[in-house]
C-alpha positions in Angstrom: 72.6 119.7 72.3 76.1 118.1 73.0 76.4 115.4 75.6 77.4 116.3 79.1 80.5 114.6 80.4 81.2 114.6 84.2 83.9 112.9 86.2 83.3 110.4 89.0 83.6 112.9 91.8 81.6 115.6 90.1 84.4 118.1 90.2 84.9 118.4 86.4 82.5 118.5 83.5 82.3 119.5 79.8 80.1 119.5 76.7 82.2 118.5 73.8 81.0 119.3 70.3 81.8 115.7 69.1 81.9 112.5 71.0 83.6 109.6 69.2 83.8 105.8 69.9 86.2 104.3 67.4 86.1 100.5 67.0 89.6 99.8 65.7 93.0 101.5 65.2 92.2 102.5 61.6 89.2 104.4 62.9 91.4 106.2 65.5 93.8 107.2 62.7 91.0 108.6 60.5 89.5 110.5 63.5 92.9 112.1 64.4 93.6 113.1 60.8 90.1 114.6 60.5 90.6 116.6 63.7 94.0 117.7 62.5 92.8 118.9 59.2 90.2 121.0 61.0 92.5 122.4 63.7 90.5 120.7 66.4 91.6 119.5 69.8 91.0 115.9 71.0 90.9 114.4 74.4 90.3 110.8 75.6 88.0 109.7 78.5 88.1 106.4 80.3 86.1 105.7 83.5 86.4 109.4 84.5 88.1 108.6 87.8 90.6 111.4 87.6 89.8 114.3 90.0 91.6 116.9 87.8 90.7 118.5 84.5 92.8 116.2 82.4 89.8 115.2 80.2 87.5 118.2 79.7 87.3 119.7 76.2 84.8 121.7 74.2 85.8 120.0 71.0 86.3 116.2 70.3 86.0 113.8 73.2 86.9 110.2 72.5 86.0 107.0 74.4 88.0 103.9 73.8 85.3 101.7 75.3 84.8 99.7 72.1 88.6 99.0 72.0 88.3 96.4 74.8 89.4 92.9 75.6 92.4 90.7 75.2 94.0 90.8 71.8 96.8 88.2 72.2 98.7 86.1 74.8 102.4 85.6 74.0 103.5 82.0 73.4 105.6 82.0 76.6 102.6 83.4 78.4 104.7 86.2 80.0 102.9 89.1 78.3 99.4 89.9 77.2 98.4 92.4 74.4 95.4 94.3 75.7 93.1 96.8 74.0 93.5 100.2 75.7 89.8 100.7 76.6 89.6 97.5 78.7 88.7 98.3 82.3 90.8 96.8 85.1 88.0 94.7 86.6 87.3 93.1 83.2 91.0 92.6 82.6 91.4 90.7 85.8 88.7 88.3 84.9 90.0 87.8 81.3 93.6 87.2 82.5 92.4 84.8 85.2 90.5 82.8 82.6 93.9 82.3 80.9 95.6 81.3 84.2 97.3 84.7 84.4 97.3 87.8 86.5 98.9 91.2 86.8 101.8 91.4 89.3 100.1 94.2 91.3 97.1 96.4 91.2 95.6 99.5 92.9 92.6 99.5 95.2 90.1 100.6 92.5 89.5 98.5 89.4 86.9 100.6 87.5 89.4 102.5 85.4 90.3 101.8 81.8 93.8 100.3 81.6 95.2 103.1 79.3 93.9 105.9 81.6 95.1 104.2 84.7 98.6 103.7 83.4 98.8 107.1 81.7 98.2 108.9 85.0 100.6 106.9 87.1 98.1 104.8 89.0 99.8 102.5 91.6 99.2 99.9 94.2 101.4 99.2 97.2 104.4 97.1 98.1 108.1 97.8 98.4 108.9 95.6 95.4 106.5 97.1 92.9 106.5 100.2 90.8 103.5 102.1 89.5 101.2 100.0 87.2 103.0 101.6 84.2 106.2 99.7 85.0 104.3 96.6 83.9 104.2 97.9 80.3 106.4 96.0 77.8 105.1 97.9 74.7 102.3 100.0 73.3 100.6 100.9 70.1 99.9 104.7 69.8 98.4 107.0 67.2 100.3 110.3 67.2 99.2 113.8 66.4 99.7 113.3 62.6 97.6 110.1 62.5 100.6 107.8 62.3 100.6 104.5 64.2 103.7 103.6 66.1 104.8 100.6 68.1 106.9 101.5 71.1 108.8 99.3 73.4 112.2 98.8 75.1 113.9 98.2 71.8 111.9 100.4 69.4 112.2 104.1 70.2 112.9 103.3 73.8 113.2 106.9 74.9 109.7 107.7 73.5 108.3 104.5 75.0 109.7 105.3 78.4 108.1 108.8 78.4 104.8 107.6 76.8 104.1 105.2 79.7 103.0 108.1 81.8 102.1 111.0 79.5 98.6 112.1 80.5 97.3 111.4 77.0 99.6 114.1 75.5 101.6 111.8 73.1 98.6 110.5 71.3 95.8 107.9 71.5 97.0 104.6 72.9 95.2 101.7 71.2 96.9 98.6 72.5 99.2 97.8 75.5 101.5 94.9 76.1 101.5 94.0 79.8 103.9 91.8 81.7 101.9 89.0 83.3 102.4 86.4 86.1 100.8 83.0 86.5 97.6 83.4 88.4 98.2 83.5 92.2 96.2 83.7 95.4 96.7 86.3 98.2 96.1 86.0 101.9 94.8 89.4 103.0 94.8 90.4 106.7 93.8 93.6 108.6 94.8 94.7 112.1 94.4 97.8 114.2 97.5 99.6 115.6 98.4 103.0 117.0 99.8 105.5 114.5 102.7 106.0 116.9 103.7 102.3 116.7 103.1 102.1 112.9 105.6 104.9 112.3 108.1 102.8 114.0 107.1 99.4 112.5 106.1 100.2 108.9 109.6 99.6 107.4 109.6 96.1 109.0 106.1 95.5 107.6 107.3 96.5 104.1 110.2 94.1 104.3 108.0 91.2 105.6 104.9 91.5 103.4 104.4 91.4 99.7 101.9 94.3 99.9 101.4 96.6 102.8 99.4 99.8 103.3 97.5 101.5 106.1 94.5 103.8 106.7 95.0 106.5 109.3 91.9 107.7 111.0 92.2 111.5 111.8 91.9 112.5 115.5 91.9 108.9 116.7 95.6 108.1 116.8 94.7 104.7 115.2 95.3 103.0 111.9 94.0 100.0 110.0 97.0 97.9 108.7 96.4 95.9 105.5 98.8 93.1 104.6 98.7 90.8 101.6 101.0 87.8 100.9 101.1 85.0 98.3 99.7 81.7 99.6 98.9 78.2 98.5 95.8 78.1 100.6 92.6 77.6 98.6 90.4 80.6 97.7 87.5 81.1 100.2 84.0 81.7 99.3 82.7 85.1 100.3 81.2 85.1 103.8 78.3 87.1 105.0 80.6 88.8 107.6 83.0 89.9 104.8 80.1 91.4 102.9 79.0 93.2 106.1 82.5 94.7 106.6 83.6 95.3 103.0 80.4 96.6 101.5 77.9 97.5 104.2 80.1 99.1 106.9 82.7 100.6 104.6 80.2 102.0 102.2 76.5 102.3 103.2 77.1 102.9 106.9 80.1 105.2 106.1 78.0 107.1 103.6 75.4 107.7 106.4 78.1 108.9 108.7 79.5 111.1 105.9 76.1 112.8 105.4 75.9 113.5 109.1 79.4 115.1 108.9 78.4 117.2 105.9 75.3 118.5 107.6 76.9 118.8 111.0 80.7 119.4 110.4 81.4 119.5 114.2 80.8 115.7 114.3 83.8 114.9 112.0 86.3 114.1 114.8 83.8 111.9 116.6 82.9 110.0 113.4 86.5 109.4 112.6 87.0 108.0 116.1 84.0 105.8 115.8 85.3 104.5 112.4 88.6 103.7 114.0 86.9 101.7 116.8 85.0 99.7 114.3 88.1 98.3 112.7 88.4 94.6 113.3 91.0 91.9 112.7 90.2 89.9 109.6 91.7 87.5 107.2 90.7 86.1 103.8 92.2 84.2 100.9 91.3 84.8 97.2 92.7 85.2 93.8 94.8 88.3 93.5 92.5 90.4 91.3 89.7 89.9 93.7 91.8 90.9 96.7 93.4 94.2 95.5 90.3 96.1 94.7 87.7 97.3 97.2 84.2 98.8 96.6 84.1 102.6 96.5 80.5 103.7 96.6 81.0 106.8 98.8 82.1 109.7 96.5 84.8 112.1 97.5 87.5 114.5 96.4 91.1 113.4 96.7 94.6 114.8 96.7 97.6 112.4 96.7 101.3 113.1 96.8 104.4 111.0 96.3 107.2 111.6 98.8 110.7 110.2 99.2 110.2 107.2 101.5 112.8 108.5 104.0 110.6 111.6 104.6 107.4 109.6 105.2 107.3 109.4 109.0 108.3 113.0 109.5 105.6 114.1 107.0 102.9 112.1 108.8 103.9 113.6 112.2 103.7 117.1 110.7 100.3 116.3 109.3 99.0 115.1 112.6 100.4 118.1 114.4 98.8 120.5 111.9 95.5 118.8 112.1 95.5 118.8 115.9 96.3 122.5 115.9 93.8 123.6 113.2 91.0 121.0 113.7 90.1 120.6 110.1 86.6 119.2 109.6 87.6 115.9 108.0 86.5 112.3 108.9 87.8 110.3 105.9 90.8 108.0 106.6 94.1 109.0 105.1 95.6 106.3 102.9 99.3 105.5 103.0 101.0 103.3 100.4 104.5 102.5 99.2 106.0 102.1 95.7 109.4 101.2 94.3 111.5 103.7 92.3 111.2 103.7 88.5 112.8 105.4 85.4 109.7 106.9 83.8 110.3 110.7 83.2 106.9 111.9 84.4 106.3 109.2 87.1 106.0 110.7 90.6 108.2 107.7 91.7 111.0 108.6 89.2 114.4 107.9 90.7 113.3 107.3 94.3 111.8 104.7 96.6 108.5 106.3 97.4 105.6 106.7 99.8 102.2 108.0 98.7 99.8 109.8 101.1 96.2 110.4 99.9 93.8 112.7 101.7 90.1 112.8 101.0 87.0 114.9 101.6 83.4 113.8 101.3 81.7 115.1 98.1 79.8 118.3 99.1 82.1 119.2 101.9 84.7 122.1 101.4 88.1 120.6 100.9 90.2 123.5 99.8 91.6 124.6 103.2 92.5 121.1 104.4 94.0 120.1 101.1 96.1 123.3 100.9 97.5 122.8 104.4 98.5 119.2 103.6 99.9 120.2 100.3 102.2 122.8 102.0 103.7 120.0 104.0 104.1 117.7 101.0 105.7 120.4 98.9 108.2 121.2 101.7 109.4 117.6 101.6 110.0 117.2 97.8 106.4 116.1 97.1 105.2 115.3 93.6 101.4 115.1 93.0 99.6 112.1 91.6 98.6 113.3 88.1 95.0 112.2 88.5 94.4 113.8 91.9 93.8 117.5 93.0 96.9 119.7 93.3 97.8 123.3 92.8 101.0 123.1 90.8 101.8 124.5 87.3 104.7 124.1 84.9 107.0 126.4 86.7 106.8 124.4 89.9 106.5 120.9 88.3 109.6 121.4 86.1 111.7 121.8 89.3 110.5 118.4 90.6 111.1 116.3 87.5 114.7 115.9 86.4 113.7 114.9 82.8 110.9 117.5 82.4 112.5 119.3 79.4 113.3 116.0 77.6 109.7 114.9 78.1 108.4 118.1 76.6 110.6 117.8 73.6 109.3 114.3 72.9 105.7 115.4 73.4 106.1 118.2 70.9 107.4 115.8 68.3 104.6 113.3 68.9 102.0 116.1 68.8 103.4 118.9 66.7 100.2 120.8 66.5 99.2 120.5 70.2 96.1 118.5 69.2 96.1 116.5 72.4 96.3 119.6 74.7 93.4 121.2 76.7 93.6 124.2 78.9 94.5 122.2 81.9 97.4 120.5 80.2 98.6 123.8 78.8 98.8 125.0 82.4 100.7 121.9 83.5 103.1 122.0 80.6 103.5 125.7 80.3 102.6 125.7 76.6 99.6 126.6 74.4 98.3 124.8 71.3 100.1 125.7 68.1 102.9 127.6 70.0 105.6 125.2 68.7 105.9 123.6 65.3 108.4 120.8 65.2 108.9 118.0 62.7 107.1 114.7 63.4 109.1 111.9 65.1 110.3 109.4 62.6 109.7 105.9 64.0 109.1 102.5 62.6 105.5 101.4 62.3 
């Protein structure tokens, strides 16, 4: 019997006929050529942290777990060549051992670097784009089995699009990342009313390197999170930090979440209790140990990118809709901020952005709440995070991405037989496997 694959939230699963773990680029090439000769589809899985059906296939599923680690540090120490299957947690440690760090990260570090970047994963901070903007080059095996090196100088249009391509251009094997000298961050939290935050957040973005906040539904309160570079020494973990970061935010919150699942009428009260439990805190540590937080409570998630100028109005509309319809939700709503970029399929393409993520505890119905919030997002030029739940298909998506058609042309050239498509991608792109036959892209190896 074939192996069962399931994503982190349990929302997607599949039983592929073949499961492959290539150990080098040559093995990836051989595998792609074999699949092509047999007319088989192929998808790649990382840490399975996407909430959508990007991965599921009934044919060949590939893990790049054995393509892991640092391959090379540049002589000027400004870039690192990294194997695509390296997870972000391991990468942070490897770079730190070399006295280096990524310039910014998201709040989960379990993902494989290739999957995180290919779906548009992001952190927060007005001066930082999605993690994909840290890419300086990549090695990729296309749908014919050819290996290409893409960067700002070699096939730059393909490189730009391949930075966020949902695995549709081919199998990325290595990635060249821009690096910074290792640095420490001072991280602080503080409670504030949502009303005041919607007045003050632009000031916080200007004053702090990284800023985000968690909004607790039905409480009118948020937890602000600030991070700034510091020369202060890294602190050892304190028992109180473990109590807050792990016990309260995970084990106690999981208990509350189970109560909410069994007794949905308690959701509002639980959210209010969670808001009251927010305390002022401060800590200093190396950057890769500050960005990520433990996520032991499983949930479903929808996240949308919005033009930053629409952010405050959208939050107010969300609060109004929630107050009126009293959705059974107790998870905090995460609000983050990202700089504009020039990547065709990036939700932040061409605009300074805000991201709003809504969550629902695993096992609780999310459809009604997500649909209501999505209606507000879409009415304000929203673009969905590619790894999070949304309802859009190619017809709607093509209206929201100015370079949609150019991206599809490049995708068809990199994958002329549609080998890297699955039913979900066919819906997103409005195509079907084998529907187009175009000559392969001629690029230098």
